[in-house]
C-alpha positions as CSV (number, residue, x, y, z in Angstrom):
1,X,78.9,-1.3,-62.5
2,X,78.1,-4.9,-61.3
3,X,74.7,-5.5,-59.9
4,X,74.7,-7.0,-56.4
5,X,72.0,-8.5,-54.2
6,X,72.4,-9.2,-50.4
7,X,70.2,-11.6,-48.4
8,X,69.8,-13.0,-44.9
9,X,68.1,-16.3,-44.4
10,X,67.0,-17.9,-41.1
11,X,65.5,-21.4,-40.7
12,X,64.1,-23.4,-37.8
13,X,63.0,-27.0,-37.9
14,X,61.6,-29.0,-35.0
15,X,59.9,-32.3,-34.3
16,X,58.3,-32.7,-30.8
17,X,55.9,-35.2,-29.2
18,X,53.0,-33.4,-27.5
19,X,53.5,-33.1,-23.8
20,X,57.1,-34.1,-24.1
21,X,58.0,-32.7,-20.6
22,X,55.7,-35.2,-19.0
23,X,57.0,-38.3,-20.7
24,X,59.3,-40.9,-19.3
25,X,62.9,-40.2,-20.1
26,X,63.3,-43.6,-21.6
27,X,60.1,-43.3,-23.7
28,X,60.7,-43.9,-27.4
29,X,60.1,-40.7,-29.3
30,X,58.2,-40.7,-32.6
31,X,60.4,-40.8,-35.7
32,X,60.6,-37.2,-36.9
33,X,60.5,-36.0,-40.4
34,X,64.0,-35.7,-41.7
35,X,65.4,-32.4,-40.7
36,X,66.5,-30.2,-43.6
37,X,70.2,-29.4,-43.5
38,X,70.9,-25.9,-42.3
39,X,74.5,-26.0,-43.6
40,X,74.6,-27.6,-47.0
41,X,73.8,-25.4,-50.0
42,X,72.3,-26.9,-53.2
43,X,74.5,-25.8,-56.1
44,X,74.7,-28.6,-58.7
45,X,72.6,-31.6,-57.4
46,X,73.6,-34.9,-59.0
47,X,71.2,-37.6,-60.1
48,X,70.3,-40.3,-57.6
49,X,69.6,-42.9,-60.3
50,X,69.8,-42.9,-64.1
51,X,68.1,-39.7,-65.4
52,X,66.5,-39.0,-62.1
53,X,67.4,-36.2,-59.7
54,X,65.7,-35.8,-56.3
55,X,66.1,-32.7,-54.2
56,X,65.1,-31.6,-50.7
57,X,62.8,-28.6,-51.4
58,X,63.5,-27.1,-48.0
59,X,67.3,-27.3,-48.0
60,X,69.1,-24.0,-48.2
61,X,70.5,-23.2,-51.6
62,X,72.6,-20.8,-53.5
63,X,72.6,-18.2,-54.8
64,X,69.4,-17.2,-52.9
65,X,66.2,-19.1,-51.7
66,X,64.0,-19.8,-54.7
67,X,60.7,-17.9,-54.8
68,X,59.1,-20.0,-57.6
69,X,59.5,-23.4,-59.1
70,X,61.6,-22.4,-62.1
71,X,64.1,-20.6,-59.9
72,X,64.7,-23.8,-58.0
73,X,65.0,-26.0,-61.0
74,X,67.7,-23.9,-62.6
75,X,70.2,-25.2,-60.1
76,X,70.1,-28.6,-61.8
77,X,72.5,-29.1,-64.7
78,X,70.6,-29.0,-68.0
79,X,68.0,-26.5,-66.8
80,X,67.8,-22.8,-67.5
81,X,65.0,-20.2,-67.1
82,X,63.2,-17.8,-69.3
83,X,62.2,-15.0,-66.9
84,X,58.6,-13.8,-66.9
85,X,58.9,-10.8,-64.7
86,X,59.8,-10.8,-61.0
87,X,57.4,-13.4,-59.7
88,X,58.0,-16.3,-62.0
89,X,59.9,-17.9,-64.9
90,X,59.4,-20.7,-67.4
91,X,61.9,-23.6,-66.9
92,X,63.8,-24.9,-69.9
93,X,65.3,-28.4,-69.9
94,X,67.8,-29.1,-72.6
95,X,66.4,-26.3,-74.8
96,X,62.8,-27.5,-74.5
97,X,60.1,-25.3,-72.7
98,X,56.4,-25.1,-72.2
99,X,54.3,-28.3,-72.2
100,X,57.3,-30.3,-73.4
101,X,58.3,-30.3,-69.7
102,X,55.4,-31.7,-67.6
103,X,55.0,-30.0,-64.2
104,X,53.0,-31.8,-61.5
105,X,52.1,-30.3,-58.1
106,X,51.4,-33.1,-55.7
107,X,50.5,-35.3,-58.7
108,X,48.1,-32.7,-60.1
109,X,48.1,-31.1,-63.5
110,X,48.0,-27.3,-63.3
111,X,47.8,-25.2,-66.4
112,X,48.0,-21.4,-66.5
113,X,45.6,-19.1,-68.0
114,X,47.6,-16.2,-69.6
115,X,47.9,-16.3,-73.3
116,X,51.2,-14.4,-72.9
117,X,52.6,-17.0,-70.4
118,X,52.6,-14.6,-67.5
119,X,51.6,-17.6,-65.4
120,X,53.3,-20.9,-66.3
121,X,52.7,-23.7,-63.9
122,X,55.8,-22.9,-61.9
123,X,54.3,-19.4,-61.1
124,X,52.0,-21.3,-58.7
125,X,54.8,-23.2,-57.1
126,X,56.1,-22.0,-53.7
127,X,59.2,-24.3,-53.4
128,X,59.6,-24.3,-49.6
129,X,56.0,-25.5,-49.2
130,X,57.0,-28.8,-50.7
131,X,59.2,-31.6,-49.3
132,X,60.7,-33.2,-52.4
133,X,61.3,-32.3,-56.0
134,X,61.8,-35.2,-58.5
135,X,63.1,-34.6,-62.0
136,X,63.2,-37.1,-64.8
137,X,65.1,-36.1,-67.9
138,X,64.0,-37.2,-71.3
139,X,60.9,-39.3,-72.3
140,X,61.9,-42.0,-69.8
141,X,58.7,-42.5,-67.8
142,X,55.0,-42.9,-68.8
143,X,53.5,-42.8,-65.3
144,X,52.7,-39.2,-64.8
145,X,50.7,-37.5,-67.6
146,X,51.0,-36.9,-71.3
147,X,53.8,-35.3,-73.3
148,X,57.0,-35.4,-71.2
149,X,59.1,-35.1,-74.4
150,X,61.7,-33.1,-72.5
151,X,61.1,-34.5,-69.1
152,X,59.0,-34.4,-66.0
153,X,59.1,-32.5,-62.7
154,X,57.1,-33.5,-59.6
155,X,56.8,-31.1,-56.7
156,X,55.7,-33.4,-53.8
157,X,54.6,-33.2,-50.2
158,X,55.3,-36.3,-48.1
159,X,54.0,-37.5,-44.8
160,X,55.5,-39.8,-42.2
161,X,52.9,-41.3,-39.9
162,X,53.0,-40.2,-36.2
163,X,53.4,-43.2,-33.9
164,X,52.0,-41.2,-31.0
165,X,50.7,-37.6,-30.5
166,X,53.3,-35.2,-31.8
167,X,54.1,-32.0,-33.7
168,X,56.7,-31.1,-36.3
169,X,57.3,-27.9,-38.2
170,X,59.7,-25.7,-40.2
171,X,59.8,-21.9,-40.2
172,X,61.9,-19.7,-42.5
173,X,62.5,-16.0,-42.9
174,X,64.6,-14.3,-45.6
175,X,65.3,-10.6,-46.1
176,X,67.3,-9.0,-48.8
177,X,68.1,-5.8,-50.7
178,X,65.5,-4.1,-52.9
179,X,62.8,-5.0,-50.3
180,X,63.1,-8.8,-50.9
181,X,61.5,-10.8,-48.0
182,X,60.2,-14.3,-47.9
183,X,58.3,-16.0,-45.0
184,X,57.4,-19.7,-44.7
185,X,55.6,-21.6,-42.0
186,X,55.0,-25.4,-42.3
187,X,53.4,-27.1,-39.3
188,X,52.0,-30.6,-38.8
189,X,50.3,-32.1,-35.8
190,X,48.5,-35.4,-35.1
191,X,48.6,-38.9,-33.8
192,X,48.7,-42.4,-35.2
193,X,45.1,-42.0,-36.6
194,X,45.0,-38.6,-38.1
195,X,47.1,-35.5,-38.9
196,X,46.5,-31.9,-39.8
197,X,49.0,-29.9,-41.8
198,X,49.0,-26.2,-42.5
199,X,51.5,-24.3,-44.8
200,X,51.7,-20.6,-45.4
201,X,54.2,-18.7,-47.6
202,X,54.7,-15.1,-48.7
203,X,57.3,-13.5,-50.9
204,X,57.8,-9.9,-51.9
205,X,60.3,-7.7,-53.7
206,X,60.4,-4.1,-54.8
207,X,61.7,-2.8,-58.1
208,X,65.4,-3.5,-58.3
209,X,68.2,-1.5,-59.9
210,X,70.6,-2.6,-62.6
211,X,74.4,-2.1,-62.5
212,X,73.9,1.5,-63.7
213,X,71.4,2.3,-61.0
214,X,68.4,2.3,-63.4
215,X,65.2,1.2,-61.7
216,X,63.7,-1.9,-63.3
217,X,59.9,-2.3,-63.2
218,X,59.7,-5.7,-61.6
219,X,58.2,-5.6,-58.1
220,X,56.0,-8.5,-57.0
221,X,54.1,-9.9,-54.1
222,X,52.9,-13.5,-53.9
223,X,51.4,-15.7,-51.1
224,X,49.9,-19.2,-50.6
225,X,48.0,-21.1,-48.0
226,X,47.6,-24.9,-47.9
227,X,45.8,-27.1,-45.5
228,X,45.5,-30.9,-45.4
229,X,43.7,-33.3,-43.2
230,X,44.8,-37.0,-43.3
231,X,43.6,-40.3,-41.9
232,X,46.2,-42.9,-41.2
233,X,44.7,-46.0,-39.4
234,X,47.9,-48.0,-40.2
235,X,51.3,-47.6,-41.6
236,X,50.0,-48.9,-45.0
237,X,46.9,-46.7,-45.3
238,X,46.5,-43.0,-45.9
239,X,43.6,-40.9,-47.0
240,X,44.0,-37.1,-47.4
241,X,41.8,-34.2,-48.2
242,X,43.7,-31.0,-49.1
243,X,43.1,-27.5,-50.3
244,X,45.2,-24.6,-51.6
245,X,44.6,-20.9,-52.2
246,X,47.2,-18.5,-53.5
247,X,47.4,-15.1,-55.2
248,X,49.9,-12.4,-56.2
249,X,50.7,-9.6,-58.5
250,X,53.8,-8.8,-60.6
251,X,55.2,-5.9,-62.6
252,X,56.7,-6.6,-66.0
253,X,59.4,-4.6,-67.6
254,X,59.2,-6.3,-71.0
255,X,55.6,-5.5,-71.9
256,X,52.8,-2.9,-71.7
257,X,50.7,-4.9,-69.1
258,X,51.4,-6.2,-65.7
259,X,50.0,-9.2,-63.8
260,X,47.4,-7.8,-61.3
261,X,46.1,-11.2,-60.2
262,X,47.4,-14.8,-60.0
263,X,44.6,-16.5,-58.1
264,X,44.7,-20.3,-57.7
265,X,42.0,-22.4,-55.9
266,X,42.6,-26.1,-55.4
267,X,40.8,-29.0,-53.9
268,X,42.2,-32.5,-53.9
269,X,41.5,-36.0,-52.4
270,X,43.9,-38.9,-52.5
271,X,44.2,-42.4,-51.1
272,X,47.1,-44.8,-50.8
273,X,47.2,-48.5,-49.7
274,X,50.4,-50.5,-49.4
275,X,51.2,-54.2,-49.1
276,X,47.7,-55.4,-49.7
277,X,48.8,-58.9,-50.8
278,X,52.0,-60.6,-51.8
279,X,51.3,-59.5,-55.4
280,X,49.6,-56.1,-54.9
281,X,52.2,-53.8,-53.4
282,X,50.4,-50.5,-53.8
283,X,47.2,-49.0,-54.9
284,X,46.8,-45.2,-55.2
285,X,44.1,-42.9,-56.5
286,X,43.7,-39.2,-56.8
287,X,41.1,-36.6,-57.9
288,X,41.5,-32.9,-58.0
289,X,40.2,-29.6,-59.2
290,X,42.4,-26.6,-60.0
291,X,41.0,-23.2,-60.9
292,X,43.2,-20.3,-62.1
293,X,41.9,-16.7,-62.4
294,X,44.4,-14.3,-63.9
295,X,44.2,-10.6,-64.6
296,X,46.5,-8.4,-66.8
297,X,46.1,-4.7,-66.9
298,X,48.1,-1.5,-67.6
299,X,47.1,0.6,-64.6
300,X,47.3,-1.3,-61.3
301,X,51.1,-1.5,-61.0
302,X,52.0,1.4,-63.3
303,X,50.9,4.9,-64.1
304,X,48.4,4.8,-66.9
305,X,48.9,7.4,-69.7
306,X,46.0,7.8,-72.2
307,X,46.8,7.9,-75.9
308,X,44.8,8.2,-79.1
309,X,45.0,4.4,-79.6
310,X,44.5,3.6,-75.9
311,X,42.2,6.2,-74.4
312,X,41.3,4.1,-71.3
313,X,42.9,1.4,-69.2
314,X,42.9,-2.1,-70.7
315,X,42.2,-5.4,-68.9
316,X,42.6,-9.0,-70.0
317,X,41.1,-11.6,-67.7
318,X,41.5,-15.2,-68.7
319,X,40.8,-18.2,-66.4
320,X,41.1,-22.0,-66.6
321,X,39.4,-24.8,-64.8
322,X,41.2,-28.2,-64.8
323,X,39.8,-31.4,-63.3
324,X,41.6,-34.6,-63.3
325,X,42.2,-37.9,-61.6
326,X,44.6,-40.9,-61.5
327,X,44.4,-44.6,-60.5
328,X,47.5,-46.8,-60.4
329,X,48.4,-50.2,-59.1
330,X,51.8,-51.5,-58.3
331,X,52.2,-55.3,-58.8
332,X,55.1,-57.6,-58.0
333,X,55.1,-60.2,-60.8
334,X,58.1,-62.0,-59.5
335,X,60.5,-61.6,-56.6
336,X,62.3,-58.7,-58.3
337,X,59.9,-57.8,-61.2
338,X,57.6,-54.8,-60.7
339,X,54.7,-53.7,-62.9
340,X,52.7,-50.5,-62.5
341,X,49.4,-50.3,-64.3
342,X,47.1,-47.3,-64.3
343,X,44.9,-44.7,-66.0
344,X,44.7,-41.0,-65.7
345,X,42.4,-38.3,-67.2
346,X,42.1,-34.6,-67.2
347,X,39.8,-31.9,-68.7
348,X,40.4,-28.2,-68.9
349,X,38.3,-25.3,-70.1
350,X,39.7,-21.9,-70.9
351,X,37.7,-18.7,-71.0
352,X,38.6,-15.0,-71.4
353,X,37.0,-11.6,-71.0
354,X,38.6,-8.3,-71.8
355,X,38.0,-4.6,-72.1
356,X,39.7,-1.8,-74.0
357,X,38.4,0.8,-71.5
358,X,37.9,-0.1,-67.8
359,X,36.4,3.3,-67.2
360,X,33.4,2.9,-69.6
361,X,33.2,-0.9,-69.9
362,X,34.4,-2.5,-66.6
363,X,35.7,-6.0,-67.3
364,X,33.7,-7.3,-64.4
365,X,30.5,-6.6,-66.4
366,X,31.8,-8.4,-69.5
367,X,30.8,-12.0,-70.3
368,X,33.3,-14.8,-70.3
369,X,33.9,-16.3,-73.7
370,X,34.9,-19.9,-74.1
371,X,38.0,-20.1,-76.3
372,X,39.4,-23.6,-75.8
373,X,38.4,-27.0,-74.4
374,X,40.7,-30.0,-74.0
375,X,40.2,-33.5,-72.7
376,X,42.6,-36.4,-72.3
377,X,42.3,-40.0,-71.0
378,X,45.2,-42.5,-70.9
379,X,46.2,-46.0,-70.1
380,X,49.8,-46.7,-69.0
381,X,52.0,-49.6,-67.9
382,X,55.6,-49.5,-66.7
383,X,57.8,-52.5,-65.8
384,X,61.1,-53.0,-64.0
385,X,62.9,-56.3,-64.4
386,X,66.4,-57.2,-63.2
387,X,68.1,-59.9,-65.3
388,X,70.9,-60.4,-62.8
389,X,72.2,-58.6,-59.8
390,X,74.0,-56.2,-62.2
391,X,71.5,-55.7,-65.0
392,X,68.1,-54.1,-65.1
393,X,65.5,-53.4,-67.8
394,X,62.9,-50.6,-67.4
395,X,60.2,-50.1,-70.1
396,X,56.8,-48.4,-70.4
397,X,53.9,-47.8,-72.8
398,X,51.2,-45.2,-72.8
399,X,48.2,-44.4,-75.0
400,X,46.5,-41.0,-74.8
401,X,43.1,-40.2,-76.3
402,X,42.8,-36.5,-76.9
403,X,39.7,-34.4,-77.7
404,X,39.8,-30.7,-78.3
405,X,37.2,-28.1,-79.3
406,X,37.6,-24.6,-80.7
407,X,34.5,-22.6,-79.6
408,X,35.7,-19.2,-80.8
409,X,33.4,-17.5,-83.3
410,X,36.0,-14.7,-84.0
411,X,39.8,-14.4,-83.6
412,X,41.4,-11.2,-82.4
413,X,44.2,-10.2,-84.8
414,X,45.1,-7.0,-82.9
415,X,44.0,-5.1,-79.8
416,X,41.3,-3.4,-81.9
417,X,40.4,-5.9,-84.6
418,X,38.9,-9.4,-85.0
419,X,38.1,-11.7,-87.9
420,X,35.9,-14.7,-88.3
421,X,37.5,-17.9,-87.0
422,X,38.0,-20.4,-89.8
423,X,38.0,-23.3,-87.3
424,X,34.9,-22.2,-85.4
425,X,33.3,-25.2,-83.7
426,X,35.9,-27.6,-85.1
427,X,36.8,-30.7,-83.0
428,X,39.9,-32.9,-83.0
429,X,40.1,-36.5,-81.8
430,X,43.5,-38.2,-81.8
431,X,45.1,-41.1,-80.1
432,X,48.8,-40.5,-79.3
433,X,51.3,-43.1,-78.1
434,X,54.4,-42.9,-76.0
435,X,56.9,-45.4,-74.7
436,X,60.5,-46.1,-73.7
437,X,63.0,-48.9,-73.1
438,X,66.1,-48.4,-70.9
439,X,68.9,-50.8,-70.1
440,X,71.0,-50.3,-66.9
441,X,74.1,-52.2,-66.0
442,X,76.4,-52.0,-63.0
443,X,79.8,-52.2,-64.7
444,X,81.6,-52.6,-61.4
445,X,80.8,-51.7,-57.8
446,X,79.4,-48.2,-57.5
447,X,79.4,-47.6,-61.3
448,X,76.3,-47.8,-63.6
449,X,76.0,-47.5,-67.3
450,X,72.6,-46.9,-68.9
451,X,71.1,-46.5,-72.4
452,X,67.5,-45.7,-73.1
453,X,65.3,-44.9,-76.1
454,X,62.1,-43.0,-75.6
455,X,59.3,-41.8,-77.8
456,X,56.7,-39.2,-76.8
457,X,53.8,-37.7,-78.9
458,X,52.6,-34.4,-77.7
459,X,49.2,-32.7,-78.5
460,X,49.4,-29.0,-79.2
461,X,48.7,-27.0,-76.1
462,X,46.4,-23.9,-75.7
463,X,49.3,-21.5,-76.4
464,X,50.1,-23.3,-79.7
465,X,46.7,-24.2,-81.0
466,X,44.4,-21.3,-79.7
467,X,46.4,-18.2,-78.9
468,X,48.5,-18.3,-82.1
469,X,47.6,-18.1,-85.8
470,X,48.7,-20.5,-88.6
471,X,50.7,-19.4,-91.7
472,X,47.6,-19.4,-93.9
473,X,44.7,-18.5,-91.6
474,X,43.9,-16.7,-88.3
475,X,43.7,-20.0,-86.4
476,X,46.4,-22.6,-85.5
477,X,43.9,-25.1,-84.2
478,X,44.9,-27.7,-86.8
479,X,48.6,-27.6,-85.9
480,X,49.9,-31.2,-86.0
481,X,51.0,-33.1,-82.9
482,X,54.7,-33.2,-82.1
483,X,56.6,-36.5,-82.1
484,X,59.9,-36.9,-80.3
485,X,62.3,-39.9,-80.4
486,X,65.3,-39.6,-78.1
487,X,68.4,-41.6,-77.2
488,X,69.8,-41.2,-73.7
489,X,73.2,-42.6,-72.7
490,X,74.9,-42.1,-69.4
491,X,77.4,-43.3,-66.8
492,X,77.2,-42.8,-63.0
493,X,79.8,-43.6,-60.4
494,X,80.0,-43.4,-56.7
495,X,83.5,-44.0,-55.2
496,X,83.8,-43.1,-51.6
497,X,83.1,-39.4,-51.3
498,X,83.3,-38.7,-55.0
499,X,80.2,-38.9,-57.1
500,X,80.3,-38.4,-60.9
501,X,77.6,-38.3,-63.6
502,X,77.9,-38.1,-67.4
503,X,74.9,-38.0,-69.7
504,X,74.3,-37.6,-73.4
505,X,71.1,-37.3,-75.4
506,X,70.2,-37.2,-79.1
507,X,66.7,-36.4,-80.2
508,X,64.8,-36.3,-83.5
509,X,61.6,-34.3,-83.4
510,X,59.1,-34.7,-86.2
511,X,56.5,-31.9,-86.6
512,X,58.3,-29.7,-83.9
513,X,55.8,-26.9,-83.1
514,X,57.8,-23.7,-83.8
515,X,56.4,-20.3,-82.8
516,X,57.4,-17.4,-85.1
517,X,56.6,-13.8,-84.5
518,X,56.5,-10.8,-86.9
519,X,55.1,-12.9,-89.8
520,X,53.7,-10.4,-92.3
521,X,50.1,-11.2,-93.4
522,X,47.7,-9.3,-95.8
523,X,45.5,-6.7,-94.0
524,X,43.3,-4.5,-96.2
525,X,45.6,-2.5,-98.5
526,X,48.7,-3.4,-96.5
527,X,50.1,-5.9,-94.2
528,X,50.1,-6.8,-90.5
529,X,52.5,-8.7,-88.2
530,X,51.2,-11.9,-86.7
531,X,52.6,-14.6,-84.4
532,X,52.1,-18.1,-85.8
533,X,52.4,-21.8,-84.9
534,X,53.9,-24.0,-87.6
535,X,55.5,-27.5,-87.9
536,X,59.1,-28.2,-88.8
537,X,61.5,-31.1,-88.2
538,X,64.2,-30.6,-85.7
539,X,67.2,-32.3,-84.1
540,X,68.6,-31.7,-80.6
541,X,71.7,-33.1,-78.9
542,X,73.9,-32.4,-76.0
543,X,74.5,-33.5,-72.4
544,X,75.7,-32.8,-68.9
545,X,78.7,-33.6,-66.8
546,X,78.6,-33.2,-63.0
547,X,81.0,-34.1,-60.2
548,X,80.7,-33.7,-56.4
549,X,83.0,-34.6,-53.5
550,X,83.8,-33.9,-49.9
551,X,87.4,-33.4,-48.9
552,X,88.5,-34.1,-45.3
553,X,84.9,-34.3,-44.3
554,X,84.3,-30.6,-44.2
555,X,85.1,-29.2,-47.7
556,X,82.5,-29.7,-50.4
557,X,83.4,-29.3,-54.1
558,X,80.9,-29.7,-57.0
559,X,81.1,-28.7,-60.6
560,X,78.9,-29.2,-63.7
561,X,78.9,-28.5,-67.4
562,X,75.8,-28.5,-69.6
563,X,75.4,-28.0,-73.3
564,X,72.5,-28.3,-75.8
565,X,72.5,-27.8,-79.6
566,X,69.4,-27.6,-81.7
567,X,68.9,-27.7,-85.5
568,X,65.9,-26.7,-87.5
569,X,66.3,-29.4,-90.1
570,X,63.5,-28.2,-92.4
571,X,65.1,-24.8,-92.9
572,X,68.8,-25.7,-92.3
573,X,69.3,-23.2,-89.5
574,X,69.7,-23.1,-85.8
575,X,66.7,-24.0,-83.6
576,X,65.7,-21.0,-81.6
577,X,65.7,-20.4,-77.8
578,X,68.4,-23.0,-77.1
579,X,70.6,-22.1,-74.1
580,X,74.4,-21.9,-74.6
581,X,77.2,-23.7,-72.8
582,X,76.9,-23.3,-69.0
583,X,79.4,-24.2,-66.3
584,X,79.1,-24.1,-62.5
585,X,81.7,-24.5,-59.7
586,X,80.6,-24.7,-56.1
587,X,82.9,-24.7,-53.0
588,X,81.6,-25.1,-49.5
589,X,83.1,-25.3,-46.1
590,X,81.1,-27.0,-43.3
591,X,82.0,-27.0,-39.6
592,X,79.8,-28.0,-36.7
593,X,78.2,-24.6,-36.4
594,X,79.7,-22.5,-39.3
595,X,79.5,-22.8,-43.1
596,X,80.6,-20.8,-46.0
597,X,80.0,-21.3,-49.7
598,X,81.0,-19.9,-53.1
599,X,79.1,-20.5,-56.3
600,X,80.5,-19.4,-59.7
601,X,78.2,-19.7,-62.7
602,X,79.5,-18.9,-66.2
603,X,77.4,-18.8,-69.4
604,X,78.9,-18.7,-72.9
605,X,77.9,-16.3,-75.6
606,X,75.0,-17.6,-77.8
607,X,75.2,-16.6,-81.5
608,X,73.3,-19.6,-82.9
609,X,70.0,-17.8,-83.1
610,X,66.9,-17.6,-85.3
611,X,65.5,-14.2,-85.0
612,X,61.7,-14.1,-84.4
613,X,61.5,-17.8,-83.9
614,X,61.1,-19.8,-80.6
615,X,58.5,-21.3,-78.4
616,X,55.4,-20.3,-76.5
617,X,57.6,-18.6,-73.9
618,X,59.7,-16.4,-76.1
619,X,61.5,-15.8,-79.4
620,X,65.1,-15.0,-80.3
621,X,65.8,-11.3,-80.8
622,X,69.5,-11.6,-81.5
623,X,72.8,-13.0,-80.2
624,X,73.5,-12.7,-76.5
625,X,76.8,-12.1,-74.8
626,X,78.3,-14.4,-72.2
627,X,78.1,-13.6,-68.5
628,X,79.2,-14.8,-65.1
629,X,77.6,-14.7,-61.6
630,X,79.5,-15.0,-58.4
631,X,77.5,-15.8,-55.2
632,X,79.0,-15.9,-51.7
633,X,77.3,-17.4,-48.6
634,X,78.0,-17.7,-44.9
635,X,75.9,-19.6,-42.4
636,X,75.8,-20.1,-38.6
637,X,73.8,-22.8,-36.9
638,X,72.7,-21.3,-33.6
639,X,71.7,-24.6,-32.0
640,X,70.2,-28.0,-32.9
641,X,67.2,-27.4,-35.2
642,X,68.3,-23.9,-36.2
C-alpha cells in the first residue's frame, strides 16, 4: 500500500491602521508589511542572485506546511534531510551536514545539547514565525559566523516602521491526518516611535501509519512564544529587545529513548543605524543568550519494560548555554564599492547529568558535569566592487581564534562503564582562516555568469570532539580541524517569465572529519564496539539545475535536478551519507480565487555507500532504493487577505 497524508491549511493576513473607521477617506494608509501569497506554493525556489536563495517563510508551500527548519529547507534544490524523529530533522546541503552548514536564528548562534543529535539547531526553528529565509551555498561569505564550509542559512524576522499608529498580523491553522495540527499567530502593533510584536506557534502530530498500516512511534508536540519590543525614532534607527521560550517532546522509532524535553530560553538585544554619513552606510550590533535544556528518557513517551541490564527507567539530561555578539559596519569606499567590517564572538558551555534508574536515583538530584567548553572570536571583512556596469567582484577574509577545553575526568564507553579520560583538562588554541573570491559578469541582459573560489577552516564541534572516541583512545578531543576549498561555477538567466539557474561545485576537503560506528576496540578479554571521529581527505562535486516559468499568466511550471558525488580519497571508496540524484517537477494553476498544484519528487537509488561511516547525524547502513512522492494541492482565496 502507498502511505498518504491529507491536510487542510487556512491563512489570514491583515494590515490595518488603528481607528481606521474614523480616518479621512483620503488619508494615506501606512505601508503594510508585504502580504504573503495565499495562492503560490513554494516547490523549487530559484536563486535571487549568485549562490543566494531568499524565501518568504510565511508563503504556503508543498507538500505540506513545514513544522521545523529542516523541513522547509528541503524544498531548495541541493538540500535533503536526515530525519530525527517526528519533530525535527538535520538539513543536508550537497551531502554536508552538521556544523558544516551554519544555522542562524535572527543572527544568533544556537547549538543543541543532545549528544545523539535529537535537537539540531533546526529543531528550535518554527518556520512560520520568521519572515525571510536566506540561503548561501558554498563558502561564499564570511559575514555570519565560523565554518560555513557547506553554506549558511539565516532565519530572519524583519520590521517595517509604522508611519502612524497601526496593526498588522498573520494567523494560520492547519489540520491533517494522524492528528497533525499547526497553529500560528503573529501580530505587531505600534506607531512611528515604537512597536510590540508577539508570535505564538504550536505543532502536534500523533503516531502515523506506514503503507501496511503499521503504527510508527513518532508522535510529537512542540510550541514557541516570542515577544519583541522595538524603538524606531526614525526610518534609519532601530533598537529591539526580544525574548523566546519554546519546548516540546518527540517519540523516536529508531532508538531506545525519546525526547521528553526541548526547552529553549532566549534573550537578545540589537541595534541598527543606517545612513550615518556619506561613507558610513550602516552600523549594527547584537548580543544574545541562548539556553537549551534537553531530556531523553525511555518511559515518558513509551511503556517502560524492566530488563536485567536495565532494571529502572533511564534519563539523560544535557544542556548548553551559548552567549554571543556581533558588531559590523557597512562602508561605501566609492560610489559603487562597498566594504563590510566587523567582529563576532561566541562562547558555549555544555553539561550533562544522567541516571540509570530514575526510581532510585532521580536525575533531578544528580549534579551537572561540565563536558565541553568552546570559545570563538573573529574579525571579518567583505568587499563588493563593480568594475563596469556588467562586472562585479566580491571577496572576503575571516580569521577565527578558537579555544576549547575538555573538563571530563572520565569518558563513558557504554551505558554501564567509564574509563579515565586521556585528554582530561586539555586545552586547544587555534587560529583558523577563511576567505573567498567571486567574479560575476552579466553576459547579456538578464543573464549572469559567476565563478567563485572559497576556503573554510572548521573547528571540530562538540559531537565530533567530545561525544565520540578516537581510533586509539577514548577521547576525540584532538581531532584535527577540517579545511575545505571549493570552486563554484554558475549561470543565471531571466528572460521574461522564464527563470533558469545552473550551478556546479567541486570541493577538496583536507582532514574531513569522518564519523565511524561499530569500530572494535579491546575491552578486558574481548572487544567492544565504539563510535569514533577520524580525519580523512575527501572530494565532493555536483550541482543543481532549476527552471521556472509562468505560462499565460496563470500556469506555473518549475523543475529542478540536484546531484552530489563524494569520494573518500584516503581509502579509495565512496564518501558516506551522500544523497542520490533528485528531481522535482511542480505544476500550478492560479486564478483570482482558486489555485491547484501538483508536485512530483523522485529520488534515485543510492548504492554508493560506506557502511558504518557518515557524519554526526547518521551513518550508512546499506544501499537504499529509489522512491517517488506525489503531492496534490487545491486552494481557495475567500477574500482579500485570506
